[in-house]
C-alpha positions in Angstrom: 0.0 0.0 0.1 1.1 3.5 -0.9 0.1 6.9 0.4 -2.3 7.3 -2.8 -3.9 4.0 -2.5 -7.7 4.3 -1.8 -9.0 2.4 1.2 -12.3 0.6 1.4 -13.6 -1.2 4.4 -15.8 -4.3 4.5 -17.6 -5.4 7.5 -18.8 -9.0 7.6 -22.1 -9.2 9.5 -24.2 -11.9 8.1 -23.5 -14.6 10.7 -26.6 -16.5 12.1 -25.8 -15.9 15.7 -27.5 -19.1 16.8 -25.1 -19.4 19.8 -26.7 -16.3 21.5 -29.8 -18.6 22.1 -31.9 -15.4 21.4 -34.7 -14.5 19.1 -33.0 -11.1 18.7 -30.2 -10.8 16.1 -26.7 -11.1 17.8 -25.1 -7.9 16.1 -28.0 -5.9 17.5 -27.3 -6.9 21.2 -26.4 -3.6 23.0 -22.8 -3.3 24.3 -22.6 0.0 26.3 -26.0 1.1 25.1 -25.6 0.8 21.5 -25.7 -2.3 19.0 -22.6 -4.3 18.8 -22.5 -3.6 15.0 -22.6 0.0 15.5 -19.4 0.1 17.4 -17.6 -1.4 14.4 -19.4 1.0 12.2 -18.6 3.9 14.1 -14.8 2.9 13.8 -15.0 2.4 10.1 -16.3 5.8 9.8 -13.5 7.3 11.9 -11.0 5.8 9.4 -12.3 8.2 6.6 -12.5 5.3 3.9 -13.8 5.8 0.2 -16.5 3.4 1.1 -17.7 1.0 3.8 -19.7 -2.3 2.5 -21.7 -4.1 5.2 -22.5 -7.7 4.3 -25.7 -8.3 6.1 -28.4 -11.1 6.4 -32.2 -10.7 6.9 -31.7 -10.6 10.6 -30.3 -7.1 10.4 -32.4 -5.7 7.7 -34.3 -3.3 10.3 -30.9 -1.9 11.3 -30.0 -1.4 7.8 -32.9 0.8 7.2 -32.1 3.3 10.0 -28.3 3.6 9.0 -28.3 5.6 5.9 -24.8 7.2 6.0 -23.7 8.1 2.5 -20.4 6.1 3.0 -22.4 2.7 3.7 -23.3 0.4 1.0 -25.5 -2.7 2.6 -25.2 -5.8 0.5 -27.3 -8.6 1.5 -25.2 -12.0 1.5 -27.1 -14.6 -0.6 -25.9 -17.6 1.2 -23.8 -18.0 4.2 -21.1 -20.2 2.8 -18.1 -18.5 4.7 -15.9 -15.3 4.5 -14.3 -16.2 1.3 -18.0 -16.7 -0.5 -19.1 -13.2 1.1 -15.9 -11.4 -0.2 -16.3 -13.0 -3.6 -19.9 -11.4 -3.8 -18.4 -7.9 -4.0 -14.8 -8.0 -5.0 -15.7 -6.7 -8.5 -17.2 -3.6 -7.1 -13.7 -2.3 -6.5 -10.8 -1.1 -8.6 -7.4 -2.9 -8.7 -5.5 0.0 -7.3 -7.7 -0.1 -4.1 -7.0 -1.7 -0.8 -9.6 -3.4 1.2 -9.8 -3.7 5.0 -11.7 -6.6 6.4 -13.7 -6.0 9.7 -16.1 -8.1 11.6 -19.3 -7.0 13.0 -19.1 -9.0 16.1 -15.4 -7.7 17.0 -16.6 -4.4 18.6 -13.5 -3.4 20.8 -11.0 -3.0 17.9 -9.3 0.4 18.2 -8.6 3.0 15.8 -5.0 3.1 17.1 -4.5 -0.5 16.1 -6.0 -0.2 12.6 -3.7 2.8 11.9 -0.8 0.6 12.8 -1.9 -1.9 10.3 -2.3 0.8 7.6 1.2 2.0 8.5 2.7 -1.5 8.4 0.8 -2.3 5.0 2.8 0.4 3.2 5.5 -2.1 3.0 3.5 -5.4 2.7 1.4 -7.2 0.5 -0.9 -8.4 3.2 -1.1 -7.2 6.7 -2.7 -9.3 9.4 -3.7 -8.4 12.8 -2.7 -11.4 15.2 -2.0 -11.8 18.9 -0.5 -14.4 21.2 -3.1 -15.3 23.8 -3.0 -18.1 26.5 -6.3 -19.6 25.5 -6.7 -19.6 21.7 -9.8 -21.8 21.7 -11.9 -21.2 18.7 -9.5 -19.0 16.9 -7.5 -20.1 13.7 -3.8 -20.5 14.2 -0.9 -18.7 12.3 1.3 -21.0 10.8 4.9 -19.8 10.4 8.0 -21.2 8.7 11.3 -19.6 9.2 9.3 -16.8 11.1 7.4 -16.1 8.0 3.6 -16.5 7.8 2.7 -19.5 5.3 -0.7 -20.4 6.4 -3.8 -19.9 8.6 -5.5 -23.0 9.7 -8.8 -22.7 11.2 -9.3 -24.3 14.9 -11.7 -27.0 13.5 -9.3 -28.0 10.8 -6.1 -28.0 13.0 -4.1 -30.9 14.1 -3.2 -31.5 17.8 0.2 -30.0 17.3 -1.3 -26.9 15.5 -3.6 -26.5 18.3 -0.6 -25.7 20.7 0.2 -22.5 18.6 -0.5 -19.6 20.7 -0.5 -17.1 17.8 -3.9 -16.7 16.5 -5.7 -14.9 13.7 -8.1 -12.1 14.6 -9.6 -12.3 11.0 -8.9 -8.6 10.3 -6.4 -7.8 7.4 -5.5 -5.4 4.7 -5.0 -6.3 1.1 -5.0 -4.9 -2.4 -7.8 -5.7 -4.5 -5.6 -6.5 -7.3 -3.9 -9.2 -5.4 -7.0 -10.5 -3.9 -8.3 -11.1 -7.2 -5.7 -13.3 -8.0 -6.3 -15.8 -5.2 -9.9 -15.5 -4.1 -11.2 -17.7 -6.8 -8.7 -20.5 -5.8 -10.5 -20.9 -2.4 -12.3 -24.4 -2.0 -14.6 -25.4 0.6 -12.5 -28.4 1.5 -12.7 -28.2 5.3 -14.4 -29.2 8.3 -17.4 -26.6 7.9 -17.4 -26.9 4.1 -17.2 -23.1 3.8 -15.0 -20.9 1.7 -12.3 -19.4 4.1 -10.9 -16.0 3.1 -8.0 -16.9 5.3 -6.9 -19.4 2.5 -5.3 -16.6 0.5 -2.4 -16.5 2.8 -1.2 -19.9 1.6 -1.7 -18.8 -2.0 0.1 -15.6 -1.2 2.9 -17.5 0.5 3.5 -19.8 -2.4 3.6 -16.7 -4.8 6.4 -15.3 -2.4 4.3 -12.3 -1.6 5.2 -10.1 1.6 2.8 -11.0 4.5 3.3 -9.1 7.7 1.5 -9.0 10.9 1.0 -6.8 13.9 -0.5 -7.2 17.2 -3.3 -5.1 18.6 -2.4 -2.5 21.2 -4.5 -4.6 23.7 -5.3 -8.3 23.1 -8.8 -7.7 24.3 -9.4 -5.6 21.1 -9.9 -8.9 19.3 -12.4 -10.4 21.4 -15.3 -11.8 19.2 -18.8 -12.2 20.6 -20.7 -15.4 20.0 -22.9 -16.0 22.9 -24.3 -14.0 25.8 -21.6 -15.1 28.4 -18.8 -13.5 26.0 -21.2 -10.4 25.6 -21.3 -10.1 29.4 -17.4 -10.3 29.5 -16.9 -7.8 26.6 -19.3 -5.5 28.4 -17.2 -5.5 31.6 -14.1 -4.6 29.6 -16.1 -1.8 27.7 -17.3 -0.3 30.8 -13.8 -0.4 32.5 -12.5 1.4 29.4 -15.0 4.1 29.8 -14.3 4.6 33.6 -10.7 5.0 32.9 -11.4 7.5 30.1 -13.8 9.5 32.5 -11.6 9.4 35.3 -8.6 10.6 33.4 -10.8 13.5 32.0 -11.6 14.8 35.7 -14.6 12.9 36.9 -14.5 11.2 40.3 -16.1 7.8 40.3 -16.4 6.3 43.7 -17.0 2.7 42.7 -15.8 1.9 39.1 -16.7 -1.6 39.2 -20.5 -0.5 39.9 -20.8 2.3 37.1 -22.4 1.9 33.8 -22.2 4.3 30.6 -24.9 3.1 28.2 -24.5 5.9 25.6 -22.5 9.0 25.5 -21.5 11.6 28.0 -20.5 15.2 27.5 -19.4 16.7 30.7 -17.6 19.4 32.5 -15.2 19.3 35.6 -15.4 18.5 39.2 -18.2 15.9 38.8 -18.5 13.1 41.6 -20.4 10.1 40.8 -21.5 7.6 43.7 -22.0 3.8 43.6 -24.5 2.2 41.2 -25.0 5.1 38.7 -26.3 4.4 35.3 -26.0 6.9 32.5 -27.9 6.0 29.4 -28.4 7.6 25.9 -27.1 11.1 25.4 -26.2 12.8 28.6 -24.7 16.1 29.4 -23.5 17.2 33.0 -22.0 20.5 33.7 -19.6 21.5 36.5 -19.5 20.7 40.0 -22.4 18.3 40.0 -22.8 15.7 42.7 -24.8 12.2 41.6 -25.6 10.1 44.7 -25.8 6.3 44.8 -28.3 4.2 42.6 -29.4 7.0 40.3 -30.2 6.5 36.5 -29.9 9.3 34.2 -31.1 8.9 30.7 -31.1 11.4 27.5 -31.0 14.6 29.9 -29.1 17.7 30.6 -27.8 18.7 34.0 -26.2 22.1 34.3 -23.6 23.5 36.9 -23.8 23.0 40.8 -26.7 20.5 40.8 -27.2 17.9 43.4 -28.8 14.7 42.5 -29.6 12.5 45.5 -29.8 8.7 45.9 -32.2 6.6 43.9 -33.3 9.3 41.8 -34.6 8.6 37.9 -34.1 11.4 35.6 -35.3 10.8 32.0 -35.6 13.3 28.9 -35.2 16.2 31.3 -33.3 19.6 31.2 -32.1 20.7 34.8 -30.8 24.1 35.1 -28.1 25.5 37.7 -28.1 24.9 41.4 -30.9 22.4 41.6 -31.4 19.7 44.0 -33.1 16.6 43.1 -34.3 13.7 45.2 -33.8 11.4 47.0 -36.3 8.8 45.5 -37.5 11.3 42.8 -38.6 10.5 39.3 -38.2 13.4 36.9 -39.2 12.5 33.2 -40.3 13.2 29.6 -40.2 16.9 28.7 -39.5 18.2 32.0 -37.6 21.5 32.5 -36.5 22.6 36.0 -35.3 26.2 36.0 -32.5 27.5 38.3 -32.4 26.7 42.0 -35.5 24.4 42.1 -35.8 21.6 44.5 -37.4 18.2 43.8 -37.6 16.0 46.9 -38.5 12.7 48.4 -41.0 10.5 46.5 -41.7 13.4 43.8 -42.6 12.6 40.2 -42.8 15.2 37.5 -43.7 14.5 34.1 -43.9 17.1 31.0 -43.8 20.1 33.4 -41.7 23.2 33.5 -40.9 24.3 37.1 -39.9 28.0 37.5 -36.9 29.5 39.3 -36.6 29.1 42.9 -39.7 26.9 43.1 -39.8 23.5 44.8 -41.9 20.4 45.5 -40.1 18.6 48.5 -42.6 15.7 49.5 -45.0 13.1 48.1 -46.2 14.8 44.9 -47.0 14.3 41.3 -46.8 17.1 38.8 -48.1 16.4 35.1 -48.5 18.6 32.1 -48.0 21.6 34.3 -46.4 25.0 34.0 -45.2 26.2 37.5 -43.9 29.7 37.8 -41.0 31.2 40.0 -40.9 31.0 43.7 -43.9 28.4 44.0 -44.0 26.1 46.9 -45.8 22.8 46.0 -47.0 21.2 49.3 -46.8 17.6 50.5 -49.6 15.2 48.8 -50.3 17.5 45.9 -51.4 15.8 42.4 -52.2 17.5 39.4 -55.2 15.5 38.0 -54.8 16.6 34.3 -56.8 13.9 32.4 -60.4 13.8 31.8 -60.5 10.6 29.9 -59.9 12.1 26.6 -57.2 14.5 26.8 -54.7 15.9 28.9 -55.2 19.4 30.2 -52.0 21.8 31.0 -52.2 23.5 34.5 -50.7 26.9 35.1 -49.5 28.0 38.7 -48.1 31.4 39.3 -46.1 32.6 42.2 -47.9 31.1 45.4 -47.9 28.5 48.3 -49.9 25.6 46.5 -51.0 22.8 48.6 -53.8 20.3 47.3 -55.1 17.3 49.0 
């Protein structure tokens, strides 16, 4: 590969996923709050390729319909006959002077830095593989070397007992030029344990033709972990969450119990934030400066401005919270609620689709729904806004006053 070569990316995502034992498609199970496949798509987009082709099956057709990025081409894999068959379907869509990077939809932890290392290495290679030496290589294809040179990849099910002792494994991720790939892909035969066409067979053909095959290792061996069942998904989730915690702590957030914190989406944040045990952040969350979040809170698709205190066991969903607010404990603030500056929502208060004005408060055992409440209003304990007449919901308006309704 030279600096002028065009990079294309193919994501293989047509596997059946039967080992998940689920009616839900494997690649659409969530990792860190977003589909497994989306992690790989996001990585591919970050590399600024010419094109991203995703080989998919009917199981992912609904996901395809909501991913309309202009760089992405979705191609339905006609039959599940192996990776070589999948690539053979699309190889003629590319020009000989282009390169192709193969990624996998069920390998979501692969990092941009590792792929960039591969791209750099491939400037002096005909094929560049991502390989790793691991202690438990069960299920992975083995790298066969002769005089330190890669000569073959043997899949786990086809390996001899001696070959199974090899610790260097194939991640499946590699870069090759289209020109060279076209020389070898038509030679692939399904003469193996699974009667499939393995794209990895091109390594043998390239070695026989004396082409330069190089490899690099990922920055972290966890990056090449594949997900085939729910146990593996759980394990990868723990790794992913640990990565998120490390990133957040290094950027200035205090997380008191890193093993019991979960980020299931994205967080945009300020400084001097303190997060207690058991907090879950979901969707798109924005948190300002000097915010304290107590234990066992759930915050989803919401904005919390500076100097707020969120007390324990509070649920906040689709809400905008302004500065100097105190929420909880055991409060539920949801769906379209806007809390203005210096408001206070207390014990066992639920608020939905309500605007609460500056310096207003509802501190005990209250439900406020579809209401607009002005500044400096004190909502007394036991207040309930009955805003539904059986046909439609009615918006309530309260001005500055002390309001108590039993």
